[in-house]
N, C-alpha and C positions, 0 to 999 in steps of 0.2 A: 892525623891532626885535624881537629875541628876548627873551621874558620867561622867566626861570628860576623854576619853581614847585617848591618843596620838597615831596616826597611826604609826606603825613601818616602818622604812625605808626598802624598798625592796632591796635585794641584787642582783637580776637579773637586766638586763638592763632596765632602765626607763629614759627617757630624763630628764636632769637636768634643772629644771625651777624654783627652789627656792634655797635660800642660805642654807637652812637646808639640801637639797639633795646634794648640792655641798660640804658642810662640811662632810657629811657622806661618800661621794665618796673619798674625800681627806684623811680622816681618814683610810679608807680601803686601799688606795694607800700607806699610811705610813706603815701599817701592812705588806703589800706585799713587799715593799722595804726592810724592816728589816728582813723578813723571809728568804731572800736569804743569809744573812750574815753568820749565823751559819754553814750551809753546805759548803759555800765557805771557811770559816776560817778553818774548820776541814780538808778539802782537802789540804789546804796550809800547815798546821802544821803536817800533816801525812807524808809529804815528808821528807825523811832523809837528802837529800842534799838541804840545804837552799840557796845555790848559784845557783841552777838550773833555767833555763829560765822559765820553767813551774811554778815554785814556785813564781817567780816575776810577771808573768802574772796574775795568779789567785789572788795573794795578791793585785795587782793593781785594779782588778775588785771589790774585797771586799771593798777597800778604796773608790772606785767610788760609790758603793752602799751607803756608808756613806754620800757622797755628795748628792746623790739623796734624802736621808732622809732630809738633810738640805734644799733642794729645795722644797720638799713637805711641810715641816714645814713653810717655808717662804710663801708658797701659803696660808696655813691656817692662819698664822699671818696676812697676808695682808687683809683677809676678816674679821678680828677681832675675830678669834677663836684660842684657845690654843691647840696645839698638845698634845694628850694624849697617853702616853706609858703604864701606869699602869691603870688597870680598876678602876674607881672611885666608891665610895659607891653608888652614884646616877648615873646610866648609862643613858646618854642622847640618846643613840641609842637603848635602850630596848633590849639589848642582840643580836642584829642582825649584828652589826659591831664589829668584834673581836678586842681585844687589844693585843699589843705586849707581855704583861705579861701573856697572855693566850696561846702563841704559844707552841705547842708540836710537837715532831717528833717521828716516821715518820707520815706524813700526807699529804693530798692535801692542798695547800694553797688557802684559801678562796673558799672552795668547792661549796658554794651556790652562788658564784659571778663570779668565773673565772674557766674555764675548762682547768686547767693547769696540770702539771705533778705531780706525787707522789714524794714527797721530803723526802729523808732519810739523816741521818748523817753517812757518810761512808768515808773510806780512799780513797785517790785519785786513780783513775783508768781510762783508756780510756772509759770504759762502763759508768761510772758515768758522765764523761764530756759530752759524746754524748747523753745519754738517759735522763739525768736530767738537767745539766747546759745549754746545747744548747736548750733544750726544754723550759726552763724558759725564755731565751732571744730570742726565735725564732721570726723573724721579722713578722710584719703584712704585708700581701700581698698588693702589689700596688693597690690603689683604693678599698681596701676591705671595704665594708660598715659596719656600726655598727650593732650589732645583732638586731633582731626584738624584740619588746617589750616583756619582760618576759623571753628572752633567755639569756644564759650565754655568757660572753666574751670568746674569744678563743685566745687572745694574750694580753700581757701587753700594746702593742701599742693601741689596741682598747679601753682599759680602759682610757688611757690618752687622746685619741681622744674624748671620751665622756666628760671628764672633761674639755677639751679645748672648746668644743661646749657649755658646761654649762657656762663657763666664758663669752663666746661671747654672749650668749642669755641674761644672766643677765646684762651684761654691756649695752646692747642695750635697755633692758626693765625696769630696775630699776635705771640705771645710774651708772656712775663710782664712784661717792662719796658714794652712798649707798652700792655698792658692795665692794669697797676697803676701808673699814671703820677701818682697823687696824692702829696701831701707827707705822709710818715709822721707828722710832728709835729702834723698837724692832726686826727689820729684822736682821738675823744673816748672816754676810758676811765675817767675819774675821777668820773663822775656816779653818784649813788646813787639807787636806785629801790626801796628797801625790802629786807627780809631774805629775800625769796623766792629760789628757785633761779635760777641763771644770773648772768652778768656780761657787761659790755661787752667785746668782743673787738677788738683793734687789727687791722684787715685790711690785709695787705701783700702777700699772694700767694694762690694758688689754695687752699692748705690752710686758711688762716685764713678765707678767704671761705666755704668749705664749712662750716667750724665755725660761723660766724655764722648761716648759713642753717639748718643743722641745729638749732641752739639755738632759733631762732624757731619752727620747725615742731614740734619735740618739746615745747616748752613749751606751745604752744597746743593742738595736736591730740593729741600723742602719736603713736606709729606703729602703735598697735593699733586695728584696726577696731572699731566699736561692737558688733559681733556676737560678739566674743570674750568670754571669762570676765570678769566685772566687775572683779575684783581679781586679776590674774595673779600666780602665784607668782614668776615672774621679771619684775621691774617695768620692763624695758626698754620705752621708748616711752610708758608710762603715767605715768611719773614724770619729774621734770625737774631733777635735780641732776646737772650735767654738769661735766666737766673733763678734763684730760689724765691718762690712766690709766698705770699702770706699764708696760704693754706698748707705750706710745707712741701708742695710738689715743685718739680723743676721743669721749666719750659718758658714759652714766650710770655713776657710780662706786659699786660695791657697798660697803656698810658705812657710807655717809654718810646723813644725814637726808634722806629723800625727800619730795617733794611731788607730789600728783596734778597731771597736766596740766590745762589750762583746761577741756577738754571733760569730764573726769571730775569735776573740782571742781563744775562746774555740774550734772552728773548727780546728784551726791550731794544737791544742794538740790532739784532737780526731783523726785527719787524720795522726798523726805521724810526721807532719812537725816540731813540737816541742816535744822533747822526755820527757816522764814522768820519773822521778827518782824512785827508789824503795821506798815503803811506809811501815810504821809500820803496823804490823798485827792487827789493831784495831778491836775490837768487833763491829759489825754493831749496829747502833742506841743505843749508850750508855745511861743508865739511872741509877739513884741512886738505884733503886730497884735491878738492876742486880749486883751491887757491894757490897751489904750488906754482911759483914763477909769476904770480900776479902782484899788483901793487898792494893787495890786501894780505899777503902771506904772513908778514911779520906780526901785524895786529891780530889776525885771526889766531895765530899760534899763541900770542900772549893771552887772548881771552880764554883759550882752552886751558892755559895754566891757571888763570884766575878761578875759573869754574872748578877745576880739579882741587884747588886749595880750599874752596868753599865746602866741597864735599868732605874733605878731611877735617875741616874746622867744625862742621856740623856733627860729625861723629864724636869729636871731643866735647862739644857743647852739650850733647845728650848722653855722655858717658855715665856709667853707674858710679858717680861720685857727686860731691857737693860743689865742685868747682864750676863756675859759670864764666870763667875768663874768656873762653874761646868765642862765645856768642857775642859778648859786648866788644871785644877787641878786634875780632876778625870777621865774623859773619856780617855784622852790621856795617862795618867799614867797607867790605867788599860790595855789598848790595847797594850802599848809598854813594860811596866815593869812587868805586872802580867800575862796576858794571855799567852804569849809565853812560859815562863818556866813551868807554870802549865799544859798547854795542852801537851807540849812535854814530860814532865815527866809522865803524865798519859799514853801516848801512848807507853812508855817504861816499864810500870808497868804491869806484868802478873796478870791475874785475879784470879790465884790460886798459892799457894806456889810452886807447882811442875810443873808449866808451864814454858817452855822455852820462854824468852822474844823475841828471834829472830823468833821463829815459831808462837808464839801467842796461843790463842788470848790475846791481851793486852787491857787495859782500854782505855777510851777516854772521851772527854768533855761532860758534861750533861747540856744541855740547858733547864733548868727547873726553872722557876721563883719562888722565895720564898721571902716574905718580910723580910728584915734584915737591920741592921744598920752597918755603917763602924766601930763603936766602938765594936760591937759584933764580927765582922770578925777579927779585929786586936787582940782581946783578945784570940780568938780561935787559931790563927796562932802562937802567942807567946807560948801558952801552948804546941802545937804540936811540935814546934821546940825544946823545952826543953825535951819533951818526947822522941824524936828521939835520942838526945844526950845521954840519959840514958839507951838506949836499945842495942840490938845486932848490929853487924857491918852493916848489910843490912839497918836497921832502921837509923843508924848514917849517912849512905850515903845520906839519904833523908834530913838530916838536912841542907845541902847546899841549896836545893830547898826551904825549909821553910824559910831559912835565906833571900834568894832573895825576896821571897814574903813578908816577914815581913818588909824588908827595903822599898819596893815599897809602901806598905800600910801605913807605918809610914810617908812616904814622903807626901802622900795625906792628912793624918790627920793634919800634920803641916801646909800645904798650906791652908786648909779651916778653921783652928782654928780661932775663933773670927769673922768669916764672916757669913752673913745670911745663906749661904749654909750649915753650920754646923748643923743647926736644921733639915734640910731636909734629911741628909744622916747619 
């Protein structure tokens, strides 16, 4: 008997000359874009002064990473593939392309694919911004070639350059109709990710695919190497307000309000041009295992549930259909009504009864995926809220947080009740 074994996709560089390789590379890019959000969000919510400029800057970057997720998903949908956030029972990539549900911290992001920084979940500090955040967004050097066959990528820009060349090769060799075989109506273009530069692009051909890729790279890295003048007179590549220009090209538009790319935003903070406010004394790299038997255990477990629900909701929000219910009813509510109070309260909670919350260490968010339903989460929160009200004064003070979380989750439940989304969450 002959057994057919599907060749696994290589994670080191190999020219993209098939749709299968293109799909795998885009799925890896999706993982990469999402993997930056937990460390960015943790740094944001660790700042005690929520009105600080540094808070607003890093928060804007986190929101723009959500836009990048949208753009990568549109690239996948355009070629007729469904973006996957949770590892399916039957893995089309044979375990070589990781899924968002498998992300753990601390770790290297895509270590077999991308020679990037070691990423940890830490409170905001100049060292974190300089050594990790700037390293993630470090620009690809001008005219830097792609790695040799079998070598790792050294920048995110290189990864997207390979993807761009893959689109160009396939468009020329199999034709636009065969390459862009997705349903145009399934493109996601009406999701809102804050008032920063950039917008979702409906991908339908090579031109729009290249625009989507360009926006991701320019918004994150910029096209200017870090050795160039800090604030160039011509802001191409260092700023990220893009659109269709009068000459028919796509790129930075002179005369519009510009924003620094992620790399240069972070460099402003690392260099002290933008001051970092004081941060909560959060324990590095929080995990459920670290909080067992501590005052933070229940809230840490709850946040893990919320985070897991968001991953499931994102998969539904970017599914290969025209339904946008999941994004507006669940993702937005979780990020606006659930994450802020849960993460902030965790960072105020000492990890032992005799620990001073000002000196720390305090708890923090646990970004560990576990399958769970919305109904299971709301039932747990309702019980915990009642439990706090019946206990000592310290526990009763937590009841307000549980009440806010309960209200936000009940709001989600009511919005999806009776919709197709209800059976998925």
